[in-house]
C-alpha positions as CSV (number, residue, x, y, z in Angstrom):
1,M,21.2,-16.8,-53.2
2,E,17.7,-18.5,-54.2
3,T,15.5,-19.0,-51.4
4,E,13.6,-22.3,-51.2
5,T,10.1,-20.4,-51.8
6,E,11.7,-18.9,-55.4
7,K,13.2,-22.0,-56.2
8,L,9.8,-23.9,-55.6
9,F,8.1,-21.1,-57.6
10,R,10.5,-21.5,-60.5
11,V,10.2,-25.4,-60.6
12,S,6.3,-25.0,-60.6
13,S,6.2,-22.5,-63.4
14,A,8.8,-25.1,-65.7
15,V,6.6,-27.8,-65.0
16,G,3.5,-25.9,-65.8
17,E,4.8,-24.8,-68.9
18,I,6.1,-28.2,-70.1
19,Q,2.3,-29.2,-69.3
20,N,1.1,-26.5,-71.6
21,N,3.1,-27.5,-73.9
22,I,1.8,-31.0,-73.9
23,C,-1.8,-29.8,-73.8
24,R,-1.1,-28.0,-77.1
25,A,0.5,-30.6,-78.8
26,A,-1.9,-33.6,-77.8
27,D,-5.3,-34.6,-79.5
28,Q,-7.8,-32.3,-77.7
29,Q,-10.7,-34.7,-77.8
30,G,-8.7,-37.9,-76.7
31,L,-7.5,-35.9,-73.7
32,L,-11.0,-35.0,-73.0
33,T,-12.0,-38.7,-73.1
34,A,-9.4,-39.7,-71.3
35,I,-9.9,-37.2,-68.5
36,L,-13.6,-38.3,-68.3
37,D,-13.2,-42.2,-68.2
38,I,-11.2,-41.9,-64.7
39,V,-13.5,-39.1,-63.0
40,G,-15.2,-42.0,-61.0
41,A,-18.4,-40.7,-62.1
42,L,-21.0,-41.7,-64.8
43,V,-21.0,-39.0,-67.6
44,L,-22.9,-38.8,-71.0
45,I,-23.7,-36.3,-73.3
46,L,-27.2,-36.0,-75.1
47,D,-28.4,-34.4,-78.4
48,K,-31.6,-32.4,-78.4
49,D,-33.7,-35.7,-79.2
50,G,-32.2,-37.1,-76.3
51,R,-29.9,-39.6,-78.1
52,V,-26.7,-40.6,-76.8
53,V,-23.5,-39.0,-78.1
54,Y,-21.1,-39.6,-75.3
55,F,-20.9,-42.7,-72.9
56,N,-17.8,-42.5,-70.7
57,R,-16.2,-45.7,-69.2
58,T,-18.0,-45.4,-65.7
59,C,-21.4,-45.4,-67.6
60,E,-20.2,-48.6,-69.4
61,E,-19.3,-50.3,-66.1
62,T,-22.4,-49.7,-64.0
63,S,-24.8,-50.5,-67.1
64,G,-23.2,-53.2,-68.4
65,Y,-23.4,-51.6,-72.1
66,D,-20.7,-50.6,-74.5
67,F,-20.5,-47.2,-75.9
68,L,-21.1,-48.6,-79.5
69,E,-24.2,-50.3,-78.0
70,I,-25.9,-47.0,-76.8
71,K,-24.5,-44.8,-79.0
72,G,-27.2,-42.8,-81.2
73,K,-30.1,-44.5,-79.2
74,C,-32.5,-42.6,-77.0
75,L,-31.7,-42.9,-73.2
76,W,-35.1,-43.9,-72.1
77,D,-35.3,-46.5,-74.8
78,V,-32.6,-48.3,-73.3
79,L,-31.4,-47.6,-69.9
80,T,-34.5,-45.9,-68.0
81,R,-36.9,-47.9,-66.2
82,E,-40.1,-48.5,-67.4
83,E,-42.0,-46.9,-64.7
84,D,-39.6,-43.9,-64.9
85,V,-39.9,-43.4,-68.9
86,E,-42.4,-40.4,-68.8
87,S,-41.0,-38.7,-66.1
88,A,-37.6,-39.0,-67.7
89,K,-39.3,-37.3,-71.0
90,V,-40.8,-34.4,-68.8
91,N,-37.6,-33.6,-67.0
92,F,-35.6,-33.6,-70.4
93,E,-38.1,-31.2,-71.8
94,K,-37.6,-29.0,-69.2
95,I,-33.8,-28.9,-69.5
96,L,-34.5,-28.0,-73.4
97,K,-36.3,-25.1,-72.3
98,G,-33.8,-23.7,-69.7
99,N,-36.0,-25.0,-66.8
100,Y,-34.7,-28.1,-65.7
101,P,-33.6,-29.2,-61.6
102,A,-30.6,-29.1,-60.4
103,A,-30.1,-32.5,-59.3
104,Y,-32.8,-35.2,-59.4
105,E,-32.5,-39.3,-58.8
106,N,-33.9,-42.0,-61.1
107,F,-33.2,-45.7,-62.0
108,W,-31.1,-47.5,-64.6
109,N,-31.8,-50.9,-66.1
110,S,-28.5,-52.5,-66.5
111,K,-27.7,-55.1,-69.0
112,D,-28.0,-57.8,-66.4
113,G,-31.4,-56.9,-64.9
114,S,-30.1,-55.2,-62.0
115,E,-31.1,-51.7,-61.1
116,H,-28.9,-49.1,-60.2
117,L,-30.5,-45.7,-58.4
118,I,-28.5,-42.8,-60.3
119,A,-28.3,-39.0,-58.7
120,W,-28.0,-36.4,-62.0
121,S,-27.0,-33.1,-62.3
122,N,-26.9,-31.7,-65.7
123,T,-25.8,-28.9,-67.8
124,A,-27.4,-27.9,-71.2
125,L,-24.7,-26.5,-74.1
126,V,-26.2,-23.8,-76.4
127,N,-25.2,-22.3,-79.6
128,E,-25.0,-18.4,-80.5
129,K,-28.6,-18.8,-80.8
130,S,-29.1,-19.8,-77.2
131,E,-30.8,-23.0,-78.7
132,V,-29.5,-26.3,-76.7
133,T,-27.7,-28.2,-78.6
134,Y,-26.4,-31.0,-76.2
135,V,-27.2,-32.0,-72.7
136,I,-24.2,-33.0,-70.4
137,A,-25.3,-35.2,-67.6
138,T,-23.1,-36.3,-64.8
139,G,-24.2,-39.0,-62.2
140,I,-23.1,-40.8,-59.2
141,D,-24.3,-44.3,-58.4
142,I,-26.3,-44.5,-55.1
143,T,-27.6,-47.8,-54.9
144,E,-25.9,-48.8,-51.9
145,R,-26.1,-45.7,-50.0
146,K,-29.7,-45.8,-50.5
147,L,-29.8,-49.6,-49.3
148,T,-27.9,-48.7,-46.5
149,E,-30.1,-45.8,-45.4
150,Q,-33.2,-47.9,-45.8
151,R,-31.8,-50.6,-43.8
152,L,-30.6,-48.4,-41.0
153,Q,-34.1,-46.9,-41.0
154,Y,-35.6,-50.4,-40.9
155,L,-33.4,-51.5,-38.1
156,S,-34.7,-48.4,-36.2
157,Y,-38.3,-49.7,-35.9
158,F,-37.9,-53.6,-36.7
159,D,-36.2,-56.4,-34.7
160,S,-33.2,-57.7,-36.7
161,L,-33.5,-61.4,-35.7
162,T,-37.5,-61.8,-36.1
163,D,-38.3,-59.0,-38.4
164,L,-41.2,-58.1,-36.6
165,P,-41.5,-54.7,-34.6
166,N,-39.5,-53.9,-32.0
167,R,-40.0,-51.9,-28.8
168,T,-39.5,-48.4,-30.5
169,L,-42.1,-49.3,-33.0
170,F,-44.2,-51.3,-30.5
171,Y,-44.2,-48.3,-27.9
172,D,-45.3,-45.9,-30.8
173,R,-48.1,-48.3,-31.8
174,L,-49.4,-48.7,-28.2
175,S,-49.3,-45.0,-27.9
176,H,-51.6,-44.4,-30.9
177,V,-53.9,-47.2,-29.9
178,L,-53.8,-46.0,-26.3
179,G,-54.7,-42.2,-27.4
180,H,-57.5,-43.5,-30.0
181,S,-59.3,-45.7,-27.4
182,R,-59.2,-43.0,-24.9
183,R,-60.8,-40.7,-27.5
184,Y,-63.5,-42.9,-28.6
185,N,-64.0,-44.9,-25.6
186,Q,-62.8,-48.2,-27.0
187,M,-61.4,-51.6,-25.2
188,F,-58.1,-53.1,-26.3
189,A,-55.9,-56.1,-24.9
190,L,-52.4,-56.0,-24.5
191,L,-51.0,-59.8,-24.5
192,F,-47.3,-60.1,-23.1
193,L,-45.8,-63.6,-23.8
194,D,-42.9,-65.8,-22.9
195,L,-41.8,-69.0,-24.3
196,D,-41.3,-71.9,-21.7
197,G,-38.3,-73.3,-21.4
198,F,-36.5,-71.3,-23.7
199,K,-33.3,-70.8,-21.6
200,F,-32.9,-74.4,-20.9
201,I,-33.4,-75.2,-25.0
202,N,-30.8,-72.2,-25.8
203,N,-28.5,-73.6,-23.0
204,S,-28.3,-77.1,-23.8
205,L,-28.4,-76.7,-27.7
206,G,-26.7,-73.5,-28.6
207,H,-27.5,-69.9,-29.3
208,D,-27.5,-70.4,-32.8
209,M,-30.3,-73.0,-32.2
210,G,-31.7,-70.7,-30.0
211,D,-31.8,-67.8,-32.3
212,M,-33.5,-70.2,-35.0
213,L,-36.2,-71.3,-32.4
214,L,-36.9,-67.5,-31.9
215,K,-37.4,-67.1,-35.8
216,M,-39.8,-69.9,-36.0
217,A,-42.0,-68.5,-33.0
218,A,-42.0,-65.1,-34.4
219,S,-43.3,-66.3,-37.8
220,R,-46.6,-68.1,-36.3
221,L,-47.7,-65.6,-34.3
222,P,-48.6,-63.2,-37.1
223,K,-50.8,-65.9,-38.3
224,C,-53.0,-65.5,-35.2
225,V,-54.0,-62.3,-35.1
226,R,-55.6,-59.6,-37.4
227,E,-53.7,-57.4,-40.2
228,S,-54.4,-54.9,-37.9
229,D,-53.1,-56.0,-34.6
230,T,-49.3,-55.4,-33.7
231,V,-46.9,-58.3,-32.7
232,A,-43.5,-57.0,-31.4
233,H,-40.3,-58.8,-30.2
234,A,-39.8,-57.3,-26.8
235,G,-36.5,-58.9,-26.5
236,A,-35.0,-62.2,-25.3
237,D,-37.7,-64.9,-25.7
238,E,-40.3,-62.2,-24.9
239,F,-43.4,-60.9,-27.3
240,V,-46.0,-58.4,-27.0
241,I,-49.2,-58.4,-28.9
242,I,-51.6,-55.0,-29.2
243,L,-55.0,-56.1,-30.2
244,P,-57.2,-53.1,-30.8
245,L,-61.0,-52.4,-31.6
246,L,-62.4,-55.1,-29.3
247,E,-66.1,-55.3,-28.9
248,R,-65.9,-58.5,-26.6
249,V,-63.3,-59.8,-23.9
250,Q,-63.9,-63.4,-25.4
251,E,-62.1,-61.9,-28.7
252,V,-58.9,-62.0,-26.9
253,S,-59.6,-65.5,-25.3
254,L,-59.9,-67.1,-29.0
255,V,-56.6,-65.1,-29.8
256,A,-54.9,-66.5,-27.1
257,D,-56.3,-70.3,-27.8
258,K,-55.1,-69.9,-31.5
259,I,-51.7,-68.9,-30.2
260,L,-51.4,-72.1,-27.8
261,D,-52.7,-74.1,-30.5
262,A,-50.0,-72.9,-33.1
263,F,-47.5,-73.9,-30.4
264,S,-48.7,-77.4,-29.8
265,T,-47.1,-78.7,-33.2
266,P,-43.3,-79.4,-33.0
267,F,-40.5,-77.0,-34.1
268,Y,-37.7,-78.6,-36.2
269,L,-34.1,-77.0,-35.3
270,D,-32.1,-78.8,-38.2
271,V,-33.0,-82.8,-37.2
272,Q,-33.7,-81.9,-33.4
273,E,-37.4,-82.2,-32.8
274,C,-38.3,-79.7,-30.2
275,F,-41.4,-79.0,-28.3
276,I,-42.0,-75.3,-26.4
277,S,-45.3,-73.6,-25.4
278,M,-46.3,-70.3,-24.3
279,S,-47.2,-68.5,-21.3
280,I,-49.6,-65.5,-22.1
281,G,-50.5,-62.7,-19.6
282,I,-53.3,-60.0,-20.5
283,S,-54.4,-56.8,-19.5
284,I,-57.5,-54.9,-20.7
285,Y,-58.0,-51.3,-21.1
286,P,-59.3,-49.6,-19.6
287,D,-60.3,-52.1,-16.5
288,D,-56.4,-53.3,-16.0
289,G,-54.9,-50.0,-16.5
290,D,-55.3,-46.2,-18.3
291,D,-51.4,-45.7,-19.2
292,I,-49.0,-47.8,-21.1
293,D,-46.8,-48.6,-18.0
294,T,-49.6,-50.1,-15.9
295,L,-50.9,-52.0,-18.5
296,L,-47.5,-53.6,-19.3
297,K,-46.5,-54.2,-15.9
298,N,-50.2,-55.7,-15.2
299,S,-49.8,-58.2,-18.5
300,D,-46.5,-59.1,-17.1
301,V,-47.7,-60.2,-13.7
302,A,-50.1,-62.1,-15.4
303,M,-47.6,-63.8,-17.7
304,Y,-46.0,-64.8,-14.5
305,Q,-49.3,-66.5,-12.9
306,A,-49.4,-68.5,-16.2
307,K,-46.1,-69.7,-15.7
308,V,-46.6,-70.5,-12.0
309,K,-49.5,-72.7,-13.3
310,G,-47.2,-75.0,-15.5
311,G,-47.0,-72.9,-18.8
312,N,-48.8,-73.5,-22.0
313,S,-51.6,-71.4,-20.8
314,Y,-53.1,-67.8,-20.1
315,Q,-54.4,-65.4,-17.8
316,F,-56.1,-62.4,-17.5
317,Y,-55.1,-60.1,-15.0
318,N,-56.7,-59.2,-11.4
319,A,-55.9,-57.3,-8.8
320,D,-54.8,-60.1,-6.5
321,M,-51.8,-60.9,-8.9
322,N,-49.8,-58.1,-7.7
323,S,-49.8,-59.6,-4.2
324,S,-48.7,-63.1,-5.7
325,A,-46.2,-61.2,-7.7
326,L,-44.8,-59.2,-4.9
327,R,-44.6,-63.1,-2.7
328,R,-42.9,-64.6,-5.9
329,L,-40.3,-61.2,-5.8
330,K,-39.6,-61.8,-2.1
331,L,-39.5,-65.2,-2.4
332,E,-36.9,-65.1,-5.1
333,N,-34.7,-62.5,-3.1
334,N,-34.8,-65.1,-0.3
335,L,-34.2,-67.9,-2.0
336,R,-30.9,-66.4,-3.3
337,K,-29.8,-66.5,0.4
338,A,-31.1,-69.7,1.4
339,L,-28.2,-72.0,1.2
340,E,-25.8,-69.4,2.7
341,K,-28.3,-68.9,5.6
342,N,-28.9,-73.0,6.1
343,E,-32.7,-72.6,5.6
344,F,-32.9,-75.6,3.8
345,V,-33.7,-79.0,5.4
346,L,-34.2,-82.6,4.2
347,H,-36.8,-85.0,5.0
348,Y,-37.3,-88.8,4.2
349,Q,-39.8,-90.8,3.0
350,P,-39.6,-94.2,3.5
351,K,-39.9,-96.9,0.6
352,I,-41.6,-100.4,1.7
353,D,-40.7,-103.7,0.1
354,L,-43.8,-105.4,-0.6
355,N,-42.2,-108.7,-0.6
356,L,-40.2,-108.8,2.6
357,W,-42.5,-106.1,4.2
358,S,-39.7,-103.9,5.5
359,V,-37.8,-100.6,4.6
360,S,-35.9,-100.9,1.5
361,G,-34.7,-97.3,1.0
362,V,-35.9,-93.6,1.7
363,E,-36.6,-90.9,-0.7
364,A,-34.8,-87.8,0.3
365,L,-37.2,-84.4,-0.2
366,I,-36.3,-80.9,0.7
367,R,-38.2,-78.1,2.8
368,W,-37.3,-74.6,3.0
369,L,-38.1,-73.3,6.4
370,N,-37.6,-69.3,5.8
371,P,-38.0,-66.9,9.1
372,Q,-40.3,-64.5,7.1
373,F,-42.5,-66.9,5.3
374,G,-42.4,-70.2,7.5
375,M,-42.2,-73.7,6.1
376,I,-42.5,-73.3,1.9
377,S,-43.7,-75.9,-0.2
378,P,-41.4,-77.5,-2.8
379,V,-44.4,-77.1,-5.3
380,E,-43.8,-73.1,-4.9
381,F,-40.0,-72.8,-4.7
382,V,-38.5,-75.6,-6.8
383,P,-39.9,-74.4,-10.0
384,L,-38.8,-70.7,-9.0
385,A,-35.1,-72.4,-8.4
386,E,-35.2,-74.1,-11.8
387,E,-36.1,-70.5,-13.6
388,T,-33.5,-68.7,-11.8
389,G,-30.6,-71.7,-12.2
390,L,-30.5,-71.5,-8.4
391,I,-31.2,-75.3,-8.7
392,I,-28.0,-76.3,-9.5
393,A,-26.5,-75.4,-6.2
394,I,-29.1,-76.3,-4.0
395,G,-29.3,-80.0,-5.8
396,E,-25.9,-80.1,-5.0
397,W,-26.6,-79.4,-1.4
398,V,-29.6,-82.1,-1.4
399,L,-27.3,-84.8,-2.6
400,R,-24.3,-83.9,-0.4
401,T,-26.3,-83.9,2.7
402,A,-28.5,-87.0,1.8
403,C,-25.3,-89.4,1.3
404,A,-23.9,-88.0,4.4
405,Q,-27.1,-89.0,6.0
406,A,-27.3,-92.2,4.6
407,K,-23.4,-92.8,5.5
408,H,-24.4,-92.0,9.3
409,W,-27.3,-94.2,9.6
410,Q,-24.9,-96.8,7.8
411,D,-22.2,-96.2,10.5
412,I,-25.0,-96.4,13.6
413,G,-26.3,-100.0,11.8
414,H,-28.7,-99.1,9.3
415,N,-27.6,-101.2,6.6
416,G,-29.5,-102.0,3.3
417,I,-31.4,-98.4,3.1
418,L,-31.1,-97.1,-0.3
419,M,-31.1,-93.4,-0.7
420,S,-32.9,-91.9,-3.3
421,V,-32.5,-88.5,-4.7
422,N,-34.0,-86.4,-7.5
423,L,-32.1,-84.8,-10.0
424,S,-33.5,-81.4,-11.6
425,A,-33.4,-81.0,-15.4
426,R,-30.8,-78.5,-15.4
427,Q,-28.7,-80.5,-12.8
428,F,-29.0,-83.5,-15.5
429,K,-28.1,-81.1,-18.2
430,S,-25.0,-79.7,-16.6
431,Q,-21.8,-80.3,-17.7
432,N,-20.2,-81.1,-14.4
433,L,-22.9,-83.7,-13.4
434,V,-20.8,-86.7,-13.0
435,L,-17.8,-84.7,-11.6
436,S,-19.7,-83.7,-9.1
437,I,-21.3,-87.1,-8.3
438,K,-18.1,-88.5,-7.9
439,N,-16.8,-85.7,-5.5
440,I,-19.7,-86.1,-3.2
441,L,-19.5,-89.9,-3.2
442,K,-15.8,-89.2,-2.0
443,E,-16.4,-86.3,0.4
444,T,-19.1,-88.2,2.4
445,G,-17.7,-91.6,2.1
446,L,-21.3,-93.2,0.8
447,A,-21.0,-96.5,-1.4
448,P,-22.2,-95.8,-4.9
449,E,-24.4,-99.0,-4.5
450,S,-26.2,-97.0,-1.5
451,L,-27.2,-94.0,-3.7
452,E,-30.2,-94.1,-6.1
453,L,-31.0,-91.1,-8.6
454,E,-34.5,-90.2,-9.6
455,L,-35.1,-88.4,-13.1
456,T,-38.6,-88.0,-14.7
457,E,-38.9,-89.3,-18.2
458,T,-39.5,-85.9,-19.6
459,V,-36.0,-85.1,-18.5
460,V,-34.1,-88.5,-19.8
461,M,-36.4,-88.2,-23.6
462,D,-35.4,-84.5,-24.0
463,D,-32.4,-85.5,-25.8
464,A,-32.7,-89.5,-25.2
465,E,-29.0,-90.1,-27.1
466,K,-27.4,-87.6,-24.9
467,A,-29.1,-88.7,-21.7
468,I,-28.3,-92.5,-22.5
469,K,-24.5,-91.4,-22.8
470,I,-24.7,-89.9,-19.2
471,L,-26.9,-92.4,-17.5
472,R,-24.3,-94.9,-18.8
473,E,-21.6,-93.2,-17.0
474,I,-23.6,-92.9,-13.8
475,K,-24.6,-96.6,-14.0
476,N,-20.9,-97.7,-14.6
477,M,-20.2,-96.1,-11.0
478,G,-22.5,-98.6,-9.7
479,I,-25.4,-96.0,-8.8
480,H,-29.0,-97.0,-8.8
481,I,-31.0,-95.2,-11.3
482,A,-35.0,-94.7,-11.5
483,I,-37.3,-93.1,-13.7
484,D,-40.0,-90.7,-11.5
485,D,-43.7,-90.1,-12.6
486,F,-43.5,-93.0,-15.1
487,G,-46.5,-92.6,-17.3
488,M,-46.7,-88.9,-17.3
489,G,-44.2,-88.5,-20.4
490,Y,-44.0,-89.6,-23.7
491,S,-41.3,-92.7,-23.2
492,S,-41.5,-95.0,-25.9
493,L,-40.6,-98.8,-25.4
494,S,-37.6,-98.8,-27.9
495,Y,-35.7,-95.9,-25.7
496,L,-36.7,-97.5,-22.6
497,K,-34.8,-100.8,-23.5
498,R,-31.8,-98.5,-23.9
499,F,-32.0,-96.7,-20.7
500,P,-29.6,-98.2,-18.3
501,I,-32.2,-98.1,-15.8
502,D,-33.2,-100.2,-12.5
503,C,-36.8,-99.0,-11.3
504,L,-39.9,-97.6,-12.8
505,K,-42.0,-95.3,-10.2
506,I,-45.7,-95.0,-10.9
507,D,-47.0,-91.9,-10.7
508,R,-49.3,-90.9,-7.9
509,S,-52.2,-89.7,-10.1
510,F,-52.7,-93.0,-11.3
511,V,-52.5,-94.9,-8.1
512,S,-55.0,-92.2,-6.3
513,E,-58.1,-93.9,-8.4
514,I,-56.4,-97.5,-9.0
515,T,-59.4,-98.8,-7.3
516,T,-62.1,-97.0,-8.6
517,D,-60.9,-95.6,-12.3
518,T,-60.6,-98.5,-14.7
519,D,-58.2,-96.9,-16.9
520,D,-55.9,-95.8,-14.2
521,A,-56.0,-99.9,-12.5
522,A,-55.5,-100.5,-16.7
523,I,-52.1,-98.4,-16.7
524,A,-50.6,-99.4,-13.6
525,T,-51.0,-102.9,-14.4
526,A,-49.4,-102.3,-18.0
527,I,-46.7,-100.5,-16.5
528,I,-45.9,-103.1,-13.8
529,A,-46.0,-106.1,-16.5
530,M,-43.8,-104.1,-18.6
531,S,-41.4,-103.4,-16.2
532,H,-41.2,-106.9,-15.1
533,S,-40.5,-108.2,-18.6
534,L,-37.5,-105.8,-18.9
535,K,-36.6,-106.7,-15.5
536,L,-37.0,-103.3,-13.9
537,K,-38.3,-103.0,-10.1
538,V,-41.7,-101.1,-9.8
539,I,-42.1,-98.6,-7.2
540,A,-45.7,-97.1,-6.7
541,E,-46.1,-93.8,-5.5
542,G,-48.7,-91.9,-3.2
543,V,-50.4,-95.0,-1.6
544,E,-52.9,-93.6,1.0
545,T,-55.5,-96.7,1.2
546,D,-55.7,-100.5,2.4
547,G,-57.4,-101.1,-1.0
548,Q,-54.8,-99.6,-3.1
549,L,-51.9,-101.6,-1.2
550,E,-53.7,-104.6,-1.9
551,F,-54.3,-103.9,-5.4
552,L,-50.8,-103.5,-5.8
553,R,-49.6,-106.5,-4.1
554,A,-52.1,-108.5,-6.5
555,L,-50.1,-107.0,-9.1
556,D,-46.7,-108.2,-7.7
557,C,-45.7,-104.6,-7.5
558,D,-42.1,-104.5,-5.7
559,E,-42.3,-101.5,-3.6
560,A,-44.8,-98.6,-2.4
561,Q,-44.4,-95.3,-0.6
562,G,-47.1,-92.9,0.8
563,Y,-48.8,-91.9,3.6
564,L,-50.4,-95.5,4.4
565,F,-46.6,-96.1,5.6
566,S,-45.5,-92.7,6.6
567,K,-45.2,-88.9,5.7
568,P,-41.6,-87.4,5.0
569,L,-39.7,-87.5,8.3
570,S,-37.1,-85.6,9.8
571,S,-33.4,-87.2,10.3
572,D,-34.2,-88.3,13.8
573,D,-37.8,-89.2,13.3
574,L,-36.9,-91.4,10.6
575,K,-34.2,-92.9,12.7
576,A,-36.7,-93.5,15.3
577,Y,-39.0,-95.1,13.0
578,L,-36.4,-97.7,11.5
579,M,-35.4,-98.4,15.2
580,S,-39.3,-99.3,15.7
581,K,-38.9,-101.7,12.9
582,K,-43.0,-101.9,12.6
583,L,-45.1,-100.4,9.8
584,K,-48.4,-99.0,9.9
585,S,-50.2,-101.0,7.7
586,G,-49.9,-104.8,6.4
587,K,-48.4,-107.6,8.6
């Protein structure tokens, strides 16, 4: 019996014989053409003068030319890129002499104007006299592969978002600059830059807008430096700049000033106008370090000092900054545990009604009593809480504690005391703000009419339309709303009229010189007159002298607070203050 193997061999032999019969009967040239049209590679045949004799379908698809358009024409007269014509002729001459490259690459100009990079392999056909009669060229279109390779090579050294050098290329260039500077005893500078407030913009407007802002910021930086300098994207909202071959430190200041100036004009994210600034830290080789890690660390430390001072500035590194940076790190670590350890306390500063000459309310002010550092000023830890995002939880604690305290005072007979609580920028932008306020009022039992929320004008003007919507929700609950530090931002009257607010607080910077500075006096006068015309109450902050008080009363300012009346007091001391019913100045 026939085995499976024998059967398979017999069938294969029969099929092979059938195929041989077909081939013998077929038009051999037509069969060859059919095969060459389906191989997927470019196949063309040239005569000894370089004229096209054969052009397969893949060649037609790649070039955009029909065979009849190309037939009989020299290849380099039609397809070869102009700058490659001479090299194409030289290669062809080598082929005719039998000394041709096994493979090479060149570009084709397609009919539509596009360019294709082709990898070629050539074979020469010779006659009985060993003379080359035809050249068969087979090729593969490697354009996409080359583009991919180039892109991968680019991404190895450049940031895909900003098109600036990435950390890899930055470290390579910094290493080169450091070696050159050591060898020739030359000075260079390293700048560490961080966008001020970028996280807030990224979180409030979305990551797409954040990426757009980073691209715009990255495009401004190279215009502030020389071609020999390096601007790199270090990641997130951080950038680094290398300034080699410096003669004087003053050259660094000029560059830093250019950067700050470049960021003084607004960015436009679609239709949204956005202002953002830079904090810049600077370290100088060799004074601030003799190696990459030290120079980077010290420029980073200097950058944080610029942020601590309010941002939009630059700081040169000095040795004292290390102790400040260490303190900041320790503060941040302690701050993360301060709530659970009950280290925060509230003090309350009275507000005085200048018409009734009585305490009309108090402002709740947070204090941090830490076992390691003692009493820490809000000026130091509140910006840190904002930056780390801890301000949300801390702000809720302040609001809950203040409302509970106000309810307690009411329960023991001190009615009519309005409790004022400051809202931070992050709190105001949080999605759960209104719900959180409702829950706290419900938990503490405090009537909404007994609560006033204070926001700075820069916070509400950051996105005025959204702010109006949120403020209306708060106002509809019966809560009072005050604009704090008024005069320090950029509010316009057209928006001010639309804000559902009850009160403006004149910033203490205007009050401090109100009796000696005509500009401050004029500003205070204008704010009070404008507020009254809009049916708004006016409170003056930072009142410390009888002269300031009398000036404000002459302008019909409604309320005042400051050390002239009382410093911020603990809850027990304020209760005693209220019970004494004696004010330290006036009637």
